[in-house]
C-alpha positions in Angstrom: -0.3 0.2 0.1 1.2 3.3 -0.6 2.1 6.2 2.1 -0.3 7.5 3.4 -0.4 11.2 5.3 -2.2 10.4 9.0 -3.4 14.0 8.4 -5.1 13.9 5.5 -6.6 10.6 6.5 -7.9 12.0 9.8 -9.4 14.7 8.4 -13.4 14.4 7.8 -14.9 14.1 4.2 -16.1 17.2 2.8 -19.5 17.6 4.3 -21.6 18.6 1.5 -20.7 16.0 -0.7 -21.4 13.4 1.8 -24.6 15.0 2.1 -24.9 14.9 -1.7 -24.5 11.0 -1.5 -27.6 11.0 0.3 -29.3 11.5 -2.4 -28.4 8.3 -4.2 -31.4 5.7 -5.0 -33.7 8.9 -3.6 -36.5 9.6 -6.0 -38.3 12.9 -6.0 -41.6 13.1 -7.6 -42.6 16.2 -10.0 -45.2 17.3 -7.4 -42.8 17.2 -4.8 -39.3 18.0 -6.2 -35.7 18.1 -3.9 -35.4 21.3 -1.5 -32.0 22.0 -1.7 -31.1 24.1 1.1 -27.5 22.6 2.0 -25.1 24.5 -0.3 -24.3 28.2 0.1 -23.6 29.2 -3.5 -25.7 30.8 -6.0 -27.0 28.2 -8.5 -27.8 30.8 -11.1 -24.8 32.3 -13.8 -23.8 35.6 -13.6 -26.0 38.4 -15.1 -25.9 38.4 -18.6 -23.4 41.5 -19.1 -20.9 40.1 -17.1 -21.1 36.9 -19.0 -20.7 38.7 -22.2 -17.7 40.8 -20.8 -16.2 37.6 -20.0 -16.7 36.4 -23.3 -15.4 39.2 -24.7 -11.9 39.0 -22.9 -11.8 35.1 -23.9 -12.2 36.3 -27.9 -10.1 39.6 -27.7 -7.4 39.4 -25.1 -4.5 37.6 -25.8 -3.6 37.7 -21.8 -6.6 36.0 -20.7 -5.2 32.8 -21.6 -1.7 32.9 -20.0 -0.3 33.3 -16.4 -1.0 36.6 -14.6 1.5 38.5 -11.6 0.9 35.7 -8.8 -0.8 38.1 -6.0 -3.3 39.4 -9.2 -3.8 41.7 -11.9 -3.0 45.1 -11.0 -6.3 46.6 -12.0 -8.4 44.3 -9.7 -5.9 44.9 -7.2 -6.0 48.6 -7.5 -10.2 48.6 -7.3 -10.3 46.2 -4.4 -7.8 48.4 -2.7 -9.8 51.8 -3.3 -13.4 50.5 -2.8 -12.0 49.3 0.5 -10.4 52.3 1.6 -14.3 54.2 1.0 -15.9 51.1 2.4 -14.3 51.2 5.5 -12.7 54.5 5.9 -9.3 53.5 6.3 -6.5 53.0 3.9 -5.7 49.9 2.2 -3.4 50.5 -1.1 -2.8 47.6 -4.0 0.3 46.1 -2.1 -2.2 45.0 0.1 -4.2 43.2 -1.9 -3.8 39.4 -3.3 -6.3 37.9 -5.4 -6.4 34.0 -5.1 -8.4 31.3 -6.6 -11.7 31.5 -4.1 -11.8 32.6 -0.5 -10.7 28.9 0.3 -7.5 29.7 -0.7 -7.2 33.0 1.0 -7.8 31.3 3.9 -5.0 28.6 3.3 -2.6 31.2 2.3 -2.9 32.8 5.3 -3.0 30.0 7.7 0.2 28.7 5.7 2.1 31.8 6.8 1.0 31.8 10.3 0.9 28.4 11.7 2.7 25.3 11.4 2.1 21.8 12.7 1.7 21.7 16.8 0.5 25.2 16.6 -3.1 26.3 17.8 -5.8 28.5 16.2 -9.1 29.6 17.9 -11.9 28.9 16.0 -15.7 29.7 17.0 -17.9 26.9 16.9 -20.0 26.5 15.0 -17.0 26.8 12.2 -16.6 26.5 8.8 -15.8 23.4 7.7 -13.8 24.2 5.1 -11.2 26.2 7.5 -11.3 23.0 10.0 -10.2 20.7 7.5 -7.4 22.7 6.7 -6.0 23.2 9.9 -6.5 19.3 10.4 -4.5 18.7 7.5 -1.4 20.5 8.4 -1.4 19.4 11.9 -2.6 22.8 13.7 -4.7 22.7 16.2 -8.1 23.8 16.5 -9.5 25.3 19.8 -13.3 25.9 19.6 -14.3 28.9 20.9 -18.0 28.3 22.0 -20.8 31.0 20.7 -22.9 32.8 23.4 -26.2 34.7 23.1 -27.0 35.4 19.0 -24.5 33.0 18.2 -21.7 35.8 19.0 -18.1 34.7 19.9 -16.6 36.7 23.5 -13.2 38.2 23.0 -13.0 37.6 27.4 -13.7 33.9 26.7 -11.0 33.7 23.8 -8.3 35.1 26.1 -8.9 32.2 28.5 -7.7 30.0 25.4 -4.8 31.0 24.4 -1.8 29.4 24.9 1.8 29.7 24.1 1.2 28.1 20.7 -1.6 30.3 19.9 -0.9 31.7 16.5 -4.1 33.4 15.2 -8.0 33.7 15.9 -10.5 33.2 12.7 -13.6 35.3 12.7 -16.4 34.7 9.8 -18.9 37.6 9.9 -21.6 37.2 8.5 -21.4 33.9 9.5 -21.2 30.4 8.1 -23.1 28.5 9.2 -24.8 30.7 11.7 -25.6 33.6 10.0 -24.7 36.0 12.9 -23.5 39.4 11.9 -20.8 40.2 14.5 -21.0 43.9 16.2 -18.4 46.0 15.9 -17.6 46.3 19.1 -17.0 42.7 19.2 -14.8 42.4 16.5 -12.7 45.2 17.5 -12.9 43.1 21.1 -10.7 40.5 19.2 -8.9 42.7 17.1 -7.5 44.5 20.9 -7.0 41.0 21.9 -5.3 39.8 19.0 -3.0 42.9 19.2 -1.8 42.5 22.7 -1.4 39.0 22.8 0.8 39.2 19.4 -1.9 37.3 17.6 -3.4 37.5 14.2 -7.0 38.3 13.8 -8.0 36.2 10.2 -11.2 38.0 9.3 -13.6 36.1 6.6 -16.1 38.7 5.0 -17.1 36.3 2.3 -20.6 37.4 3.0 -19.7 41.1 3.6 -22.1 41.7 0.6 -25.2 40.6 2.5 -24.9 42.1 5.6 -27.9 43.8 6.6 -26.3 47.1 8.3 -25.7 49.9 6.6 -22.2 51.5 6.2 -18.9 49.5 7.6 -19.4 46.6 9.7 -16.7 47.3 11.5 -13.6 50.2 12.1 -10.1 47.8 12.1 -9.4 49.7 8.5 -9.2 52.6 10.4 -6.3 51.8 12.6 -3.2 53.0 10.6 -1.3 49.8 11.8 -4.3 47.3 11.0 -1.8 45.4 8.9 0.0 44.5 12.4 -2.7 42.4 13.3 -5.8 41.9 10.5 -5.7 39.6 7.6 -8.9 40.3 5.9 -10.4 37.5 3.4 -13.3 37.8 0.9 -15.0 36.4 -2.0 -16.6 37.4 -5.1 -18.2 34.6 -6.3 -21.1 35.3 -3.8 -21.5 39.1 -4.8 -21.1 38.4 -8.3 -21.9 34.6 -9.2 -18.2 33.5 -10.0 -18.3 30.7 -8.3 -16.8 28.7 -11.1 -14.1 31.0 -11.6 -12.6 30.9 -7.8 -11.9 34.5 -7.4 -11.4 35.7 -3.9 -9.2 38.1 -2.1 -6.7 38.5 0.7 -6.1 41.8 2.1 -2.8 42.0 4.7 0.5 43.6 5.3 2.5 44.5 2.8 5.4 42.1 4.8 2.7 39.2 4.7 2.5 39.7 1.0 5.9 38.6 0.5 4.9 35.2 2.4 1.7 35.0 0.5 3.5 35.4 -2.4 5.5 31.9 -1.9 2.5 30.2 -1.2 0.2 31.3 -4.1 3.1 31.0 -6.6 3.9 27.2 -5.7 0.0 26.4 -5.8 -1.4 27.8 -8.6 0.9 30.3 -10.1 -1.7 32.7 -10.8 -5.5 33.3 -10.2 -7.8 32.5 -13.5 -7.8 35.6 -16.0 -11.1 35.1 -16.8 -12.7 35.7 -13.3 -10.8 38.4 -12.5 -11.7 40.4 -15.5 -15.4 39.5 -14.5 -14.6 40.3 -11.0 -13.1 43.7 -11.6 -16.0 44.0 -14.6 -18.8 43.9 -11.7 -17.1 45.9 -9.2 -17.3 48.9 -11.9 -20.5 48.2 -13.3 -23.1 46.1 -11.2 -23.1 47.8 -7.7 -27.5 48.9 -8.5 -27.5 44.9 -9.4 -25.7 43.5 -6.4 -27.7 46.2 -4.4 -31.1 44.2 -5.6 -29.2 41.0 -4.9 -28.8 41.7 -1.4 -32.3 43.2 -1.0 -33.6 39.8 -1.8 -31.1 37.5 0.2 -32.3 40.1 3.1 -36.2 39.3 2.0 -35.4 35.7 2.0 -33.9 36.2 5.4 -36.6 37.9 6.6 -39.1 35.1 5.5 -37.0 32.1 6.6 -36.8 33.3 10.3 -40.3 33.8 10.4 -41.3 30.4 8.8 -39.0 28.9 11.0 -40.1 30.6 14.1 -43.7 29.7 13.3 -42.8 26.1 13.9 -43.4 24.4 17.2 -40.5 23.3 18.5 -38.2 24.8 16.2 -35.6 27.4 17.0 -34.2 30.2 15.6 -30.3 30.3 17.4 -29.1 32.8 14.2 -30.3 33.9 11.0 -28.3 35.8 8.6 -26.4 36.6 4.9 -27.4 32.8 3.6 -27.8 30.8 6.5 -30.0 30.4 9.2 -28.5 27.9 12.7 -32.0 26.2 13.9 -32.3 24.2 17.1 -34.5 21.1 15.9 -37.3 19.6 18.3 -36.5 15.8 17.8 -34.9 13.5 20.0 -32.8 12.2 17.4 -29.0 13.3 16.2 -29.2 15.6 13.6 -26.9 13.5 11.4 -29.6 10.9 11.3 -32.2 13.6 11.2 -30.3 14.9 7.8 -30.8 11.7 6.0 -34.1 11.1 7.1 -35.4 14.6 5.9 -34.1 14.1 2.3 -36.2 10.4 1.9 -39.1 11.4 4.0 -39.7 15.4 3.7 -37.7 15.9 0.1 -35.4 17.9 2.0 -31.3 18.3 1.7 -29.6 19.9 4.5 -26.5 19.9 6.4 -26.5 18.7 9.8 -24.9 20.7 13.2 -22.8 17.8 13.6 -20.7 18.7 10.4 -19.8 22.5 11.9 -18.8 21.2 15.6 -16.1 18.6 17.3 -17.8 15.5 17.7 -17.8 15.4 21.6 -19.7 18.5 21.2 -23.8 17.6 22.1 -24.9 21.1 20.7 -24.0 19.2 17.0 -26.8 16.9 17.7 -29.6 19.6 18.3 -28.6 21.9 15.2 -29.2 22.2 11.9 -28.0 24.5 9.0 -30.0 26.3 6.2 -29.0 27.4 3.2 -31.8 29.8 2.1 -30.0 32.1 -0.4 -31.0 29.8 -3.4 -34.9 29.2 -2.1 -37.5 31.7 -3.0 -40.4 32.7 -0.5 -43.0 29.8 -2.4 -40.3 27.4 -1.4 -39.3 28.8 2.3 -43.1 28.5 2.6 -43.1 24.6 1.6 -39.3 24.2 3.4 -41.4 24.9 6.6 -44.8 22.9 5.5 -42.6 20.0 4.9 -40.7 20.2 8.2 -44.0 20.7 10.0 -45.4 17.7 8.8 -42.2 15.1 9.7 -42.8 13.1 12.2 -39.5 11.3 13.7 
């Protein structure tokens, strides 16, 4: 038998792919099709003008088919820097921006520069499973930080978890999987804790375009020394439906970019040109369209919260961006419930056990509903099916 890296072998299998396997052998009648609320990704293509911009680039721009700069195209980096400086009221330079193959790669790049096997990273639970998977693969110990009311973590509680091996704290806001939007004072508290203890704060803002609050969600970039502590991550996939093109961003100090470039050059050389061209065109031309997308997602958030709150015995623990994190009323673990809901209710969602440590009983009591791809009628149908389910 060929050798196998034990860290890879010990890492759990991709949860979304695992859930899709539950569909094998199950048929769904035309009058009761599957309601799929398992994955947080747009299912529609980008708007036609954006697709045409990508198509034109594929036909007319020779450089669209060649390697580009390792840290990303200069025009896209400059656009991100300008937009971020305006949106957050601070100063971000193009040299602070790296364009990555999706936000997952941005996270991997950031963590590769921060931690090695045997180090520790504090991550609130429930966690985004791909973050946990990458850290497990690298032999980095994840230290779970339980969340409090509203699914918001507490900097004071995190302080008690810091050891001499801790290298970073990871936050996702709006959160995947809970949907929670972390208050600015909480984000600031984590930044101050990280700065005081010599740690990095890795802030994943993949869903920032669907935050329900107006204005900047935090003030970290107003600190002229933000790069001493903060590494921010972003995804163009959700905003402009570019999931298949894999375009994300990492914002950090220029010193950190030296190390990030080493990682990116090794694993991808450069991010795909067509995706970068599409992201730049979207930033320059789709502001009004994106505002409409945000309004629709927020309407679906409100509809989901109302529908789930009305179900007897169910509790909405967090709801925002693409997600609702709900507590189910049944005396069976969520891992079993998830499989049964496919066959018995025609619903595919993810159990809380996919987002929690194996020994955390809260995982068995919770489910994640990714409602972004379900319209008002679909949300009502989802609630009806859950109401009718009998364990």
